[in-house]
Backbone as CSV, one residue per row, in Angstrom:
resi,resn,N_x,N_y,N_z,CA_x,CA_y,CA_z,C_x,C_y,C_z
1,UNK,38.788,9.088,7.098,40.161,9.351,6.389,40.972,7.402,7.757
2,UNK,42.327,7.688,6.786,43.233,5.893,6.978,43.524,6.649,7.927
3,UNK,44.050,5.195,8.701,44.750,5.039,10.061,45.547,4.124,9.728
4,UNK,46.881,4.075,10.975,47.662,2.731,10.578,48.052,2.842,11.667
5,UNK,47.377,0.946,11.926,47.445,1.232,13.834,47.370,-0.146,14.598
6,UNK,47.298,-0.478,15.335,47.250,-1.970,16.233,46.045,-2.492,16.229
7,UNK,45.626,-3.333,15.807,45.043,-4.609,16.368,45.028,-5.483,17.488
8,UNK,44.767,-5.546,18.181,44.879,-6.408,19.738,44.256,-7.793,19.067
9,UNK,44.952,-9.161,19.486,44.597,-10.330,19.017,45.295,-11.417,20.300
10,UNK,45.097,-12.649,20.245,46.060,-13.516,21.124,45.251,-13.741,22.326
11,UNK,45.759,-14.331,23.304,44.533,-14.802,23.854,45.276,-13.632,25.615
12,UNK,44.130,-14.626,26.938,44.513,-12.973,27.747,45.821,-13.422,28.769
13,UNK,46.397,-11.969,28.038,47.741,-11.677,28.392,48.796,-12.312,28.119
14,UNK,48.502,-12.548,26.673,49.113,-13.305,25.492,49.126,-12.060,24.558
15,UNK,49.126,-10.715,24.426,48.501,-10.095,23.148,49.247,-10.589,22.402
16,UNK,48.471,-9.655,20.918,49.889,-10.638,19.621,48.825,-9.139,18.738
17,UNK,49.509,-8.022,18.176,48.952,-7.416,17.167,49.041,-7.591,16.012
18,UNK,48.081,-7.356,14.962,47.877,-6.975,13.932,48.354,-5.283,13.548
19,UNK,49.597,-4.644,12.576,49.211,-3.359,12.257,48.465,-3.356,10.909
20,UNK,47.272,-2.975,11.015,46.454,-2.715,10.032,46.115,-1.749,9.942
21,UNK,45.531,-1.354,8.237,45.957,0.035,7.782,43.662,-0.042,7.851
22,UNK,43.312,0.349,8.787,41.577,0.999,8.743,40.804,2.233,8.967
23,UNK,39.517,1.941,8.800,39.297,3.729,8.947,38.694,4.140,10.034
24,UNK,39.568,5.433,10.206,39.631,5.649,11.312,37.940,5.926,12.817
25,UNK,37.054,5.783,12.171,35.837,5.748,12.702,35.212,4.321,13.044
26,UNK,35.950,2.802,12.419,36.083,1.918,13.614,36.482,1.034,14.258
27,UNK,36.204,0.183,14.937,37.026,-0.072,15.517,37.872,-0.590,15.888
28,UNK,38.405,-0.622,17.040,40.237,-1.341,17.265,40.582,-2.048,16.739
29,UNK,39.666,-3.627,17.140,39.919,-5.067,16.488,38.527,-5.012,15.645
30,UNK,37.789,-4.141,15.038,36.863,-4.202,14.098,37.195,-4.695,13.080
31,UNK,36.766,-4.172,11.807,36.689,-4.050,10.355,38.554,-2.929,9.796
32,UNK,38.763,-3.910,9.456,40.189,-2.337,8.874,40.110,-2.708,7.190
33,UNK,41.325,-2.040,6.229,41.210,-2.324,5.054,42.100,-3.218,4.752
34,UNK,43.830,-3.422,5.247,44.795,-4.555,4.820,45.447,-4.565,6.090
35,UNK,46.252,-5.822,6.324,47.275,-6.245,7.347,48.227,-5.753,6.991
36,UNK,48.998,-4.708,6.970,50.203,-4.312,7.038,51.211,-5.166,7.161
37,UNK,51.360,-6.098,7.975,52.562,-6.883,9.460,52.149,-7.143,10.627
38,UNK,53.000,-7.437,11.801,52.258,-8.075,12.968,53.625,-7.735,14.225
39,UNK,53.021,-7.324,15.037,54.006,-7.290,15.884,53.492,-8.169,17.287
40,UNK,54.323,-8.630,18.098,54.801,-10.210,18.579,54.697,-9.847,20.335
41,UNK,54.426,-8.398,21.110,55.676,-8.368,22.008,56.452,-9.525,22.968
42,UNK,55.734,-10.326,23.008,56.351,-11.977,23.570,57.349,-12.619,22.885
43,UNK,57.191,-12.290,21.516,58.452,-13.062,20.845,59.355,-13.357,21.228
44,UNK,59.782,-14.609,21.264,60.857,-15.129,21.706,61.535,-16.248,20.895
45,UNK,62.738,-16.200,21.050,63.830,-17.692,20.133,63.231,-17.372,18.117
46,UNK,62.871,-18.886,18.318,62.735,-18.121,16.679,61.531,-17.527,16.036
47,UNK,60.647,-17.389,17.119,59.424,-16.943,16.906,59.995,-15.002,16.584
48,UNK,59.181,-14.819,15.034,59.054,-13.066,14.994,58.888,-12.352,15.789
49,UNK,59.436,-11.284,16.110,58.266,-10.184,16.868,57.883,-9.076,16.049
50,UNK,58.256,-9.364,15.321,57.987,-7.843,14.302,58.737,-7.868,13.342
51,UNK,57.289,-7.554,12.343,57.080,-7.468,10.945,56.809,-6.507,9.914
52,UNK,57.794,-6.050,9.738,56.035,-5.730,8.693,56.560,-4.939,7.005
53,UNK,55.670,-5.020,7.058,55.743,-4.655,4.770,55.653,-3.702,3.838
54,UNK,57.455,-2.853,3.674,57.638,-1.983,4.451,56.832,-0.581,2.865
55,UNK,56.572,-1.960,1.780,56.220,-2.176,0.322,54.732,-1.213,0.823
56,UNK,53.891,-2.295,1.135,52.230,-1.254,1.836,52.600,-0.295,2.318
57,UNK,53.562,-0.418,3.617,53.067,1.343,4.164,53.588,2.659,4.246
58,UNK,54.262,2.340,2.976,54.622,3.355,2.003,53.448,3.675,1.162
59,UNK,52.744,2.899,0.628,51.404,2.739,-0.127,50.613,3.377,0.403
60,UNK,50.286,3.095,1.269,49.026,3.749,2.430,49.933,5.747,3.497
61,UNK,50.694,5.765,3.484,51.100,6.996,3.640,51.583,7.813,2.636
62,UNK,51.140,7.278,1.645,51.734,8.385,0.407,50.071,8.824,0.158
63,UNK,49.465,7.809,-0.528,48.428,8.080,-0.601,47.185,9.040,0.887
64,UNK,48.202,9.234,1.885,47.647,9.647,2.881,46.467,9.534,4.390
65,UNK,47.630,8.253,4.386,47.035,7.303,5.892,48.375,7.843,7.211
66,UNK,47.572,8.184,8.306,47.892,8.569,9.599,48.496,7.276,9.934
67,UNK,50.313,7.207,10.855,50.020,6.449,11.594,50.234,6.662,12.848
68,UNK,49.711,6.043,13.473,49.293,6.380,14.804,50.763,6.478,15.415
69,UNK,51.257,6.889,17.355,52.050,7.320,17.650,52.929,5.686,18.040
70,UNK,52.281,4.826,18.594,52.851,4.067,18.631,53.426,2.899,17.319
71,UNK,52.434,2.849,16.343,52.447,2.314,15.503,54.257,2.892,15.034
72,UNK,54.134,4.626,14.540,55.138,4.994,14.431,56.550,4.674,15.555
73,UNK,56.784,4.016,16.379,57.224,3.747,17.463,57.850,2.376,16.229
74,UNK,57.107,1.708,16.967,57.636,-0.086,15.635,58.658,0.301,15.128
75,UNK,58.111,1.622,14.183,58.400,1.285,12.257,59.943,2.038,12.801
76,UNK,60.140,2.780,13.215,61.381,3.521,13.647,62.253,2.500,14.234
77,UNK,62.012,1.606,14.905,63.036,0.882,16.089,62.963,-0.565,14.421
78,UNK,61.714,-0.727,13.719,61.678,-1.882,12.763,63.286,-1.597,11.717
79,UNK,63.452,-0.240,11.757,64.456,0.234,11.081,65.963,0.410,11.272
80,UNK,65.764,0.426,13.376,67.565,-0.137,13.383,67.312,-1.433,13.716
81,UNK,66.961,-2.603,13.649,66.797,-3.760,13.309,67.082,-3.571,12.156
82,UNK,66.948,-3.079,11.003,67.370,-3.794,9.450,68.610,-3.081,9.623
83,UNK,69.108,-2.000,10.123,70.315,-0.762,9.403,71.546,-2.101,10.260
């Protein structure tokens, strides 16, 4: 099954997360199919904190991908910011 989840990157104590579509059996930070966006919890000033490609996200969800609870919360947060 394909799941849309966060993959952690960045330095120690400075996390940076990629929002990826990946096979559920692969590791969290391992192989993924496509990068759908990113989330930077420490983004401040001119840095963007959350970017999601809505078109690709919709494509994956229409084709049966499950969204993790954390990514679902971020999608909801991005929707409020856009409105």
